[in-house]
N, C-alpha and C positions, 0 to 999 in steps of 0.2 A: 597350385596351379599355374602351368605352361599356356599363355593364351595361344590357339591355334598350333600349339606344339614348339613353341617359340626354344631355341638352343638356348639355354641360360648361361654357357659358359661364354657365350658371346658380349664383352663390356656393351654395355648401353652407351650411346651418344649422350655427351653433357650439354646440354641445350640448355642450362638452368641459368636463369634471366635475374636482374636483379629484383628484390621483395617488392620494392616502391616503384611505381609507373604512373609520372606526370601525365603520360599519353599511352595509346595503345600501340604505338609504334613500335617497341620494342619487341612484343608476342612475334612467335614463329608464322612465317606466311601462311602457312599450311590452318594453322589454329583462325587466323583471322577470316580466312575463306570460310571457314566453318562457320564464323559467328556469323558474316556477312549471310550463309545458307540459312541460318537459325532464322535470321529477323525477314528473311523474303518469304519463308515459310509462317511469318505470324497470322496471315490473314486465314489460311487455313485453318491452322489450330483454332482461331476464335469460331468460325464456321462448324467447325468438328464439337465446339462445345455447346453450342447451342442445339445442334443436334441431338447429341447425347443427352443434355437435359430436358428435353422434348420427350426421346426414348425412355428414357426413366422416370417421369413423371413431373418433374418440375418446369412446368408448362406456363407460368405465369412471372417469370423471372427476365423478362425481354425488358431493358429499360426504355420510358415512354417521356415526354416532355408534356406536362399539362399545360392547359390554356393560360394559366397564370404565371406560367415560366419555371415552374419547379422540375427537376428529372426525378423518377423515382419508378419502381417497377410496374407491369402491368398490374399484378396484385397487389399492391399498396394502394393503386390507384382508385382501384374499384374498393376496398375496403376504406376508403376515404370518403366515398359516394354510398358508404351504408349497406355494400353488396358483399356476399360472401364468393370468392373466387373457386367455382366447381371446376374439377379436372375428372375427366372421362379419357382415359387414356386408348385409343385405339392402335396406336404407333406400336405400343409395346408387344398387343396381339398380333399384330400384322406380322413385326420382323420374328415371335417364337413360329408364328406358322411358317413362313420360308425355312426359318432353321430346324425344324420339324421334318421338312419336305427333303432337305438335305441329310438328314439324319438317316431317313428312309430308303434314300438313294444308296448312303454306305452300306447300308444294312443288306440292300438287295444285289451287293457287289462293286461298287464305282469305292473300292479300296484303293490305298497307296499302294507304288509299286517298291515301295523300299522292303527290306526283309521285316517277318514279323519281329524278330529282336527288337528293331530297332521301333518298330512303333510301337509296340508294348513299353517301352522305355520313357518314349516320349508320352504315352498318352497321346496318340497323334489323332485320333477322334476328334477328343473332346477337344485339343487344342484347333484342330482346324475349325472346329462349329464355333468356338468361341473367336476365332479371326473371321469366321463367315459375319456372324455378328456385328463386329467392329467394320466389317467390309460394306454392310446395308447400312449401317449410321454414318460415315464418315466417307466412305467412298476409299478408303487406303487400306491397305493390307500389306505387312510387313512382318517378315521373321528373318531371324537370324540362324545360320547353320555353322557349328563349329563342334571341332571335335578337342574334348578335354576330359579331364578328370574332377568328378562330382561326387559328392558324396555317396550317391546311388550307383556308382562307378563308372569304369572308362567306356569312351563309345562317344558316338554321333549325337549330340543334342541338338535339338530345335526349340528355338524360343519364340515365343510371341513378341513382338515391340510393339509398344503402345505409339502411337502417332504422335501423342503428345511430346514424345522425346525424339523422336527423329528429325533428322535435317539432311537436306539432298541440294544439289545445284540444279539449277533449269535444264530442262531435256524436254524433247521434242516428241521421240518415238515411244508408243505407249509399252514397248519391252523394255525400256530404260537403257538401249545399247551405247546412247550417246549420254550418259550421266558419267559427270568428271568427278563426284563429291560427293559423300553419304557419308553420315555418321549417327551416333546415338550418346546421348547423355546418359552418366552413370551415378547413382549414390550409395557410394558403399562406405561401410565404416570404417573406420581409421588402419585396423588389422587385417582386415580383406583388401586393403590396398598394399600393404605391406607382402601379406601372402600372394599376391597375383603378380606386381610387381617387383617384390624384394629378391625373390629368388635365390633367399639365404645370405646374398650377399651384403657384407657389412658397408660397402662403399654406397651400393645402391639404394641400401635402407635410411644410409645420412642425407641423400639426396631425396629421399619421399618426407625423412625429417623436415629439412628446412622447406620443402615446397609447401607442408600443412602447420608448418608452426603457427602459433597463436598468435605469433610478430609479425605475421604475414596478414595483409588485409584483406587478402584474395581467400584466404584458409578457411576458417570457419567461421565467418561470417554468414549469419541466418539473412536470406532475403525474405521483404514483407509481400514479395511477389510468390505465385503458386511455380512450382517446379516448371510447368509448361510454360511460362512467361519468362524466367530468368536462365542466361545462359551460364554464366560464371560461377555461382553460388547457389547450393543447397538451399531448401528450404527450411530444413533440420539443421541446426547448427554441431549437433554430434555426427553428420554425415560430412563425407568428403567428396567436392563433384569432381567426378573423372571423365572426361570428354574423348571419345572414342572416334577417330575419323578416318577413314580411308579416301586415299586420292589417288587419282588414275595419272602415274607420273609418267613423262615421255623424257627418253635419253637415248644418245647415239649410240650403236651397236660397238662395242669395243674394238672388232676385226673390221669393221664397215664403217668409220666416223660419218658417211655422207647418210646412210641408213639411219633411221629414227624408229624405234621399240617403243612398247609402253608395257606398263604393268602396273597392277594393284598394289598399295602400299598401305598397311596400316599403321596407325599411330595414338598412343594414348597419353593426355595431356593434362598436368595439373592445371588450375586456373590460371596460375603466374606463369604458364608457359613452358612447364618443365616438363622437359619430355620422360614420360616413366616407362617406355616401351615402345619398341616398333617391330614390324614384322613385314615379310614377304608375303602375298598371297599363297595358302597350302594348297590353292586347288590346282589340278593340271589347267584348266583353263586360264588362270591367272584372273579368277574373277574375287569381287569383294565378297564378305561371308554374308548381305542380306538381298532379301526377295524382296523386291516391291512392286506392287500393281494399284495402278489408281484408276478409277472409275467414274464415267466415264472421261478417258482424257481426251479432251478436244482444244487445242491452243493451249497447254498447260493449263486450262481449267479442269476440277474436280466437280462433277454434280451427283451426289450421292443418291443411292434408291429413295431415301424416304424425304429429301430436299423438296419434293413437289408437293407433299402432304404434310408438311409443318404447317404452314401457314392455312390449311384446311383444317387442322386440328385447331389451330388458335382459334378459328371462327365457330366450330363446333363447342368451344369449351364456353365462348362468350354468348352466343344464343341460349345456351341451355342456363348460362348465371344469369340472363336476364330473364328468361322463362322465370326462373325460382324466385328473382327479384316480383316479379306481376304476380307469383301465385301468393307470395307472402303478404304481398300489399293490397287484395283484391277481397271484398268481403263474403263471410264464408259463413253462413249458418249465424248470422249476426241480427241480434234479438232488441227491436224498439220497444223498449217499455213506458208508458206516459206516466207521470208521476202521479195522477190522482187514480191509475188504476193499481195502485198498491193496497193491498189490503191489510186492515189493522193486524199489530204483534207480528208482521213479518217484515227482513231487514231484506236491506239488498242481498247477501248472501245466503240468505234464505232461496230467495227467488233464482240466483244464480246455479245452486246446487240441486234443486228441483227441475229446471232447465236440461241439465247436464245428463238427467238419468232417462233410461230409455223409458217409454210410457208414464213419465210425470207429468204431473196434474202441479198447474198455476192457480191458485185461488185470485180471483178478481174483485176489484173492491165494488160494490153497488152503484157507488156516484160516478164509474169511470165513462167518460166521456167519448175513450178512442180504448180499444183493444190493442194487447200485444201486437207485435208484428214481426216478424223474421223476414230478414233481407239476404240475398243471396245473388251475388253477380256473376257473371261468366268468369271464368278462372282466366284465360288467356285468349287473346285473339288467334280465328284460325288460321290465319297469316303465318304465324309464327312457328305454329308447329309445323307448319308444310314447308317452312325453310330449313328447320331442321331435319326433316325426312332429306330435302334436295342436298344438304351438305353432306350428311349420311350417302346417301347414294353415289355423290362426287366422291367421296374418299375412296370408295370401292373402286370405281371407274378410274380413278386416276392411277391406283395402284396397280390395277391391272389382275390383281388376285383376287378370285372371286368368294364370294362368302362360304362357300363350300367347304372352301381349302384351310379356311379360317377356323371349322369346327362348326359353323353355322348348321340348324337343325334342317334335314331335307322335307321338302313337301311329300307327304302322303303319295300322294298323286302324280309323285315324278317317276319314270322308268329309269330303268338300270341303265339305257344308252343315256339317256341324258344328264344323269348324274356322272357318267363317265367322260362325257363329251366337255361337261362344265369344269371338272378336274384337270382334263388334258388341255382346254384354252387355259387355264390358269398357269398351269404349270409351262405352256408355249410363252406365256409375258415372260416368265422369270428365266426361260433358257438362256437368255444374253447372259444373265449374271451368276448363272450358275457354269456356264462355258467361260467365263473370262475367271472365276474363280477356281474352275479346273483346270486351266491353263497354268494359273498362278503355281499349283499343288504339284503339277507334273516339273515345270522349272526347279521348283525346291525339291524333289525327289530325286532330280539328275545331280543336282549339286552336292545333296548329301548322301546319295550314291558316291560320288567322283573319291569322297574321304573314306568309302569303305573299300575301295576296290584296292 
């Protein structure tokens, strides 16, 4: 496989560095800049991980500190209080409703401008639906466009990139036109590294052998951290970490030294700093192959669609858990049976069995001074259910998505015009998200089309 149509006859610049690094100063400047960008994106990855946990139902994993100074998850804290953490996932249904609306837009004509062959090869509608799901959860959409040979054929390929593996330099333009560095980490098998970057050249394969040798401390060392937390090492010891970095390079014009030109250059590094491959941009515009959209991008901050709903979802879960505890602790059909009311030749088990039978009869001793009495206390306080109702109502108000768009039943008395108005209002609330995402898709289509021309 030739990454981005690279000419394999051009020799690789050997940036192979010593295997042991007392410090990081020996690494190439571009790789060091990539690591700095990765570190700068750590806060975003942490926030995304929390949004993802809540969306997919792991909503009690937030870490808290108890009054005794212990650090534990919210779920374990409730278990220590003899309460069962209950999860009622409203976020997942909300996200699915928005994606369902997007799919209906695709079916009604909002399709990609790319040729049908490219759309079919990439299963683009499915790819974009999954990308929108990521966009709603994390506020970040990343795709990569490449022309290469794959098992399914030659052509232009579009890939969704997980934000957990992406890194980029700081920028201020929502279109990312002032971006100067962007890249992604890969975990390949050793043979795939040779297939992609060896090009059948023995000299290049020897460089790869040295870079991923078992004697190299950065080669096959597995990291105890997840792939989203570690930059230089893969979590799986059988995989090879490859770091793909695209940088915007500035250089003087050959014929006019006083004029400065710019171009994007892609480089693939082994963790020890070995340059596995490099290439100039394959696009006529000289762009890098990534499409990046952050929502909404305000002063460099990202605030995804579900961010405002996560805390509300947590409070709903907590309220329902408390109500469940109140129900389990309240007296329900409790029978007070005085000892002197026990009839002769009957045991407590007999009395319990007769009490549990509908229409059962319990004999009472003739010497009884008090009769058996049933006690039933109110299950829960009325204010608790009202609080839960307010929280559920606020969830729909904050999201801006009416219940009718989430599949809630329509009142029999509702007119067609009323239902249509509710649907239109919900779609209007989502219009900003859809337009931002469609602008991302349009930029992607133009970039992919430039490789087809």
